[in-house]
C-alpha positions as CSV (number, residue, x, y, z in Angstrom):
1,M,0.0,0.0,0.0
2,A,1.5,3.3,-1.1
3,A,2.3,5.9,1.6
4,G,-0.5,8.4,2.1
5,N,-3.2,5.9,1.2
6,Q,-5.4,4.9,4.2
7,R,-8.1,2.3,4.5
8,K,-10.9,3.3,6.8
9,R,-12.8,0.0,7.0
10,L,-12.2,-3.6,8.0
11,F,-13.9,-6.6,6.5
12,V,-14.8,-9.4,8.9
13,V,-15.6,-12.9,7.8
14,M,-17.4,-14.7,10.7
15,E,-17.7,-18.4,11.1
16,D,-20.7,-19.6,13.1
17,M,-23.0,-22.4,13.9
18,K,-25.1,-21.7,10.8
19,P,-24.1,-23.1,7.4
20,D,-22.8,-19.9,5.8
21,Y,-20.0,-17.5,6.4
22,F,-21.2,-13.9,7.2
23,V,-19.4,-10.8,6.0
24,H,-19.3,-7.6,8.1
25,S,-17.8,-4.2,7.6
26,I,-16.4,-2.1,10.4
27,D,-15.5,1.6,10.2
28,I,-12.5,2.0,12.5
29,E,-11.8,5.7,12.1
30,H,-13.1,6.3,15.6
31,M,-10.1,4.2,16.9
32,F,-7.6,6.5,15.3
33,Q,-9.1,9.8,16.2
34,S,-7.0,12.1,18.3
35,G,-7.3,11.3,22.0
36,S,-8.7,7.8,21.4
37,G,-5.7,6.1,22.9
38,T,-6.4,3.9,25.9
39,S,-4.9,4.5,29.3
40,R,-3.9,1.7,31.7
41,G,-6.9,0.7,33.8
42,A,-9.4,2.4,31.5
43,A,-12.7,0.5,30.7
44,M,-12.6,-1.1,27.3
45,E,-15.2,0.1,24.8
46,I,-17.7,-2.7,23.9
47,R,-19.9,-2.5,20.8
48,D,-22.2,-4.8,19.0
49,L,-20.8,-6.2,15.8
50,P,-22.6,-4.4,12.9
51,S,-25.2,-6.4,11.0
52,P,-23.8,-8.5,8.2
53,M,-23.5,-6.9,4.8
54,G,-23.9,-10.3,3.1
55,Q,-23.1,-14.0,3.3
56,I,-21.1,-16.7,1.5
57,P,-23.1,-19.9,1.2
58,K,-21.6,-23.3,2.1
59,P,-23.0,-26.7,1.0
60,L,-25.2,-28.4,3.5
61,A,-24.1,-31.9,2.8
62,N,-20.4,-31.7,3.7
63,P,-18.5,-29.7,6.4
64,E,-16.4,-27.1,4.6
65,R,-13.6,-24.9,5.6
66,I,-12.8,-21.8,3.5
67,D,-9.6,-19.8,3.9
68,F,-9.8,-16.2,2.7
69,A,-7.7,-13.3,1.6
70,L,-8.5,-9.7,0.5
71,A,-7.7,-9.3,-3.2
72,C,-5.4,-6.6,-4.5
73,D,-8.4,-4.4,-5.5
74,G,-9.1,-3.9,-1.7
75,A,-12.7,-4.8,-2.1
76,T,-13.0,-8.5,-3.1
77,L,-12.7,-11.4,-0.6
78,V,-11.3,-14.5,-2.3
79,G,-11.6,-17.9,-0.7
80,V,-10.3,-21.4,-1.2
81,S,-12.2,-24.4,0.1
82,N,-11.1,-27.8,1.3
83,L,-13.8,-29.1,-1.1
84,K,-11.9,-27.6,-4.0
85,R,-14.2,-24.6,-4.4
86,T,-13.1,-21.1,-5.2
87,V,-15.4,-18.3,-4.0
88,L,-15.4,-14.5,-4.5
89,Y,-17.4,-12.0,-2.5
90,D,-17.6,-8.4,-3.7
91,T,-17.9,-6.1,-0.7
92,R,-19.2,-3.2,-2.9
93,S,-22.2,-5.1,-4.4
94,G,-22.6,-7.9,-1.9
95,A,-22.5,-10.4,-4.7
96,S,-21.0,-13.9,-4.1
97,S,-19.7,-15.8,-7.1
98,A,-17.9,-19.0,-7.9
99,G,-14.4,-19.3,-9.4
100,P,-12.8,-22.3,-11.0
101,E,-12.6,-25.6,-9.1
102,L,-9.2,-26.5,-7.7
103,Q,-7.5,-29.6,-9.0
104,H,-6.6,-31.0,-5.6
105,G,-8.2,-30.8,-2.1
106,K,-6.7,-28.6,0.5
107,T,-7.4,-30.3,3.9
108,G,-5.5,-28.9,6.8
109,G,-5.8,-25.3,5.8
110,T,-4.6,-23.1,2.9
111,Y,-2.5,-20.0,2.5
112,V,-4.5,-17.9,0.0
113,I,-2.2,-15.4,-1.5
114,P,-3.2,-12.8,-4.2
115,L,-0.1,-11.4,-5.9
116,G,0.1,-9.6,-9.2
117,R,-2.5,-10.9,-11.6
118,R,-2.7,-14.3,-10.0
119,L,-4.1,-16.1,-7.0
120,Y,-1.9,-18.7,-5.2
121,A,-3.1,-21.5,-2.9
122,L,-0.5,-23.3,-0.8
123,K,-1.5,-26.3,1.2
124,C,-0.6,-25.7,4.9
125,R,0.1,-29.3,5.7
126,L,1.5,-32.1,3.6
127,N,1.6,-35.7,4.7
128,R,2.1,-39.1,3.3
129,S,-1.3,-39.1,1.6
130,D,-0.2,-36.1,-0.4
131,Q,2.5,-38.1,-2.2
132,G,2.4,-37.2,-5.8
133,K,0.2,-34.2,-5.3
134,P,1.5,-30.6,-5.7
135,S,2.2,-28.4,-2.7
136,G,0.2,-25.5,-4.3
137,E,-1.8,-24.2,-7.3
138,D,-2.3,-20.9,-8.9
139,C,-4.9,-19.3,-11.3
140,T,-5.5,-16.0,-13.0
141,L,-7.2,-13.5,-10.8
142,L,-7.0,-10.2,-12.8
143,I,-7.8,-10.0,-16.5
144,Q,-7.9,-7.1,-19.0
145,D,-11.3,-5.6,-19.9
146,A,-12.7,-5.7,-23.4
147,G,-10.9,-2.5,-24.4
148,G,-7.6,-3.7,-22.9
149,T,-7.2,-0.4,-21.0
150,R,-7.4,-1.7,-17.4
151,L,-7.4,-4.8,-15.3
152,R,-10.5,-6.2,-13.6
153,L,-10.9,-8.9,-11.0
154,D,-12.4,-12.1,-12.6
155,C,-11.2,-15.6,-12.4
156,S,-14.4,-17.3,-13.8
157,S,-12.7,-18.1,-17.2
158,S,-9.4,-19.3,-15.6
159,S,-8.4,-22.7,-14.3
160,W,-6.0,-23.7,-11.5
161,R,-2.6,-25.1,-12.5
162,D,-0.1,-26.9,-10.3
163,L,2.9,-25.0,-9.0
164,P,6.4,-26.5,-9.6
165,E,7.7,-28.6,-6.8
166,P,9.9,-26.9,-4.1
167,P,13.3,-28.4,-3.3
168,P,13.1,-32.0,-2.1
169,D,13.7,-31.3,1.6
170,F,10.6,-29.1,1.6
171,R,8.4,-32.1,1.5
172,S,10.5,-35.0,2.7
173,L,12.7,-34.7,5.7
174,N,15.8,-37.0,5.7
175,G,14.4,-38.6,2.6
176,F,11.5,-40.4,4.3
177,Q,9.4,-38.4,6.7
178,I,6.6,-36.8,4.6
179,D,5.1,-34.4,7.1
180,C,5.4,-30.7,6.3
181,Q,3.7,-27.9,8.2
182,L,3.8,-24.4,6.9
183,S,4.2,-21.7,9.6
184,A,4.6,-18.3,8.0
185,Y,4.6,-16.4,4.7
186,F,4.8,-13.0,3.2
187,T,5.2,-11.5,-0.3
188,A,7.7,-9.0,-1.6
189,G,8.0,-8.0,-5.2
190,A,7.4,-11.0,-7.3
191,R,8.4,-13.5,-4.6
192,I,6.3,-15.5,-2.1
193,W,8.4,-16.4,1.0
194,V,7.2,-19.3,3.1
195,S,8.6,-21.1,6.1
196,A,8.0,-24.8,7.0
197,E,8.6,-26.2,10.5
198,E,11.9,-28.1,10.8
199,R,12.6,-27.4,7.1
200,G,13.6,-23.7,6.8
201,T,12.4,-20.9,4.5
202,Y,11.9,-21.0,0.8
203,S,10.8,-18.5,-1.8
204,F,8.9,-18.9,-5.0
205,H,9.5,-16.4,-7.9
206,T,6.0,-16.0,-9.5
207,V,7.3,-14.7,-12.8
208,R,10.1,-17.3,-13.3
209,R,8.0,-20.0,-11.6
210,Q,11.0,-21.2,-9.7
211,W,11.6,-22.1,-6.1
212,R,14.8,-21.7,-4.1
213,K,15.8,-22.3,-0.5
214,E,16.6,-19.2,1.5
215,G,18.0,-20.9,4.6
216,D,17.5,-23.4,7.3
217,W,16.0,-20.7,9.6
218,Q,12.2,-20.0,9.9
219,L,10.5,-16.6,9.6
220,P,9.7,-15.4,13.2
221,F,6.0,-14.8,12.4
222,H,2.8,-16.7,13.0
223,H,1.2,-17.2,9.6
224,R,0.8,-14.1,7.4
225,A,3.1,-11.1,7.6
226,V,3.1,-7.9,5.6
227,F,6.2,-6.3,3.9
228,V,5.9,-2.5,4.1
229,P,8.5,-0.7,2.0
230,E,7.6,2.8,3.3
231,L,8.4,1.6,6.9
232,D,12.1,1.1,6.5
233,N,11.5,-2.0,4.2
234,L,10.5,-4.0,7.3
235,C,8.2,-6.9,7.4
236,F,5.4,-6.8,10.1
237,G,3.6,-9.7,11.7
238,L,2.5,-11.4,14.9
239,S,5.4,-13.1,16.6
240,S,5.6,-16.9,16.5
241,K,6.8,-16.7,20.2
242,D,4.4,-14.4,22.0
243,R,2.0,-13.2,19.3
244,C,3.0,-9.5,19.8
245,L,3.5,-7.2,16.9
246,V,7.1,-7.4,15.6
247,A,9.0,-5.7,12.8
248,V,11.7,-7.8,11.1
249,D,14.4,-7.0,8.6
250,V,13.9,-9.8,6.1
251,R,16.8,-8.5,3.9
252,Q,19.2,-10.1,6.4
253,S,19.8,-13.9,6.4
254,P,18.6,-15.0,8.9
255,P,16.1,-12.2,9.4
256,V,16.6,-9.9,12.3
257,V,13.8,-8.7,14.7
258,R,14.2,-4.9,14.9
259,Y,11.2,-4.2,17.1
260,N,9.0,-6.2,19.4
261,W,6.0,-4.3,20.9
262,E,5.0,-6.3,23.9
263,G,1.9,-4.3,24.7
264,T,0.1,-5.4,21.5
265,F,-1.0,-8.8,22.8
266,P,-4.3,-8.9,24.9
267,S,-2.7,-10.9,27.7
268,W,-5.6,-10.0,30.0
269,A,-7.8,-12.5,28.0
270,R,-5.2,-15.3,28.4
271,D,-4.4,-14.6,32.1
272,N,-8.0,-14.2,33.4
273,G,-8.5,-17.7,34.7
274,N,-11.4,-19.8,33.4
275,L,-13.5,-16.8,32.4
276,C,-11.7,-15.8,29.3
277,G,-9.8,-17.3,26.4
278,L,-8.2,-16.5,23.1
279,M,-8.9,-18.3,19.9
280,P,-5.6,-19.4,18.3
281,E,-5.7,-17.3,15.1
282,G,-5.0,-13.6,15.2
283,S,-5.2,-11.2,12.3
284,L,-3.0,-8.3,11.3
285,V,-4.2,-5.7,8.8
286,Y,-2.0,-2.9,7.4
287,L,-4.2,0.2,6.7
288,G,-1.5,2.6,5.3
289,D,0.4,5.5,6.7
290,G,1.9,3.4,9.5
291,R,-1.5,2.3,10.8
292,F,-2.2,-1.3,11.7
293,C,-5.1,-3.1,13.3
294,I,-4.6,-6.3,15.3
295,A,-7.6,-8.6,15.8
296,W,-8.3,-11.5,18.0
297,T,-11.4,-13.6,18.7
298,V,-11.9,-13.6,22.5
299,L,-14.3,-15.9,24.4
300,M,-15.8,-14.9,27.7
301,I,-17.8,-17.1,30.1
302,D,-20.6,-15.3,31.9
303,N,-20.0,-16.1,35.6
304,V,-23.7,-15.8,36.3
305,D,-25.4,-18.0,33.7
306,G,-22.3,-19.9,32.5
307,H,-23.0,-19.0,28.8
308,T,-20.0,-18.4,26.5
309,H,-19.9,-15.1,24.5
310,Y,-17.6,-14.4,21.6
311,F,-16.0,-11.0,21.0
312,L,-13.8,-9.5,18.3
313,H,-11.0,-7.7,20.0
314,L,-9.5,-4.9,17.9
315,M,-6.4,-2.9,18.7
316,A,-5.4,0.1,16.5
317,V,-1.8,1.2,16.5
318,Q,0.3,3.6,14.5
319,L,4.0,3.6,13.9
320,I,5.6,7.0,13.8
321,R,9.2,7.7,12.6
322,T,11.1,9.7,15.3
323,S,14.7,10.8,15.9
324,S,16.7,9.5,18.8
325,T,17.9,12.1,21.2
326,G,21.5,13.0,20.5
327,S,22.3,10.7,17.6
328,G,19.5,11.9,15.4
329,K,19.0,8.3,14.2
330,K,15.5,7.6,13.0
331,H,13.5,4.8,14.6
332,L,9.9,3.7,14.7
333,R,7.8,4.5,17.8
334,M,4.5,2.7,18.4
335,V,1.5,4.6,19.5
336,K,-1.6,2.7,20.7
337,R,-4.5,4.6,19.3
338,G,-7.5,2.6,20.5
339,V,-8.9,-0.7,21.7
340,C,-12.5,-1.9,21.1
341,C,-14.4,-5.2,21.5
342,Y,-17.3,-6.1,19.2
343,E,-19.7,-8.7,20.6
344,M,-20.5,-11.3,18.0
345,P,-24.0,-12.8,17.6
346,S,-24.9,-15.8,19.8
347,H,-24.3,-18.1,16.8
348,G,-20.8,-16.6,16.1
349,L,-17.7,-18.7,16.7
350,M,-14.7,-17.1,15.0
351,A,-13.8,-13.9,13.2
352,H,-11.2,-13.4,10.5
353,V,-10.3,-9.8,9.7
354,F,-9.0,-8.3,6.4
């Protein structure tokens, strides 16, 4: 996202007890307004999650998991299903549509990665049953309009194709153990960088369609990270160790953690005994101009009636470039702008934020 461009809304995909996924939109400008920062001990603002703007249907016959990403147009959610479906949801019109069917199932989760004109789907877990199957696929996501003057998002006429195989040690450890778990990824330029537990880090050049191994080290992120050129060419994500926001220099090998902002993890939910808990997946969204939003699904048990309530916990932070006293050296200072909890409907279970 170019410097100076700011997103003002988040898109939330909610999993629940009902068959469909529900899509919500949240205006988060109030969290970045002057004076909205939270002080220690202050009561947290709680709001109702806005009514859904639409829904993404799921088949009734089979349980289905869809992993989503926000396409490069900033308005279309694209999803890949373990049942080989591709779905698109246009947040402007509320229309849901189907894309091409994948060639292979994606049980165990999928990294869904829009990059350039194409959409990439990497299987998060490979085991012995995946012998002979590719680790990922890609399809065209952007096509030229009839006049050839601009690109538009449309993968209806495309088809998925297998990605080339990564180096042998990506899939098979010591030549026999076929059990690969992806742990983190980010994109920079034409490359997709991906780490695998006990394997190391690899990158895929999307133009040359070639893999290479970057090193035996793993990226220090939990799942998706965001490379931000305007913020000192650092990569930002939730730490694989403590889930706090970290900034990493990925130009070094192995990468070097430059900043770790400990106050960005809602430890109160984890440390509050049996009354609170955190769902395992957090979300990080870069909004432009150094602004980030960190999201967690929090469950709270009512100590009166024992019912479980689910909330979407949002933290808005901004990174500001400042000079060190004396040396004049520039560094990034984190300012916590606001924290807000949105209560999910009684049928809500998990929220994914984009």
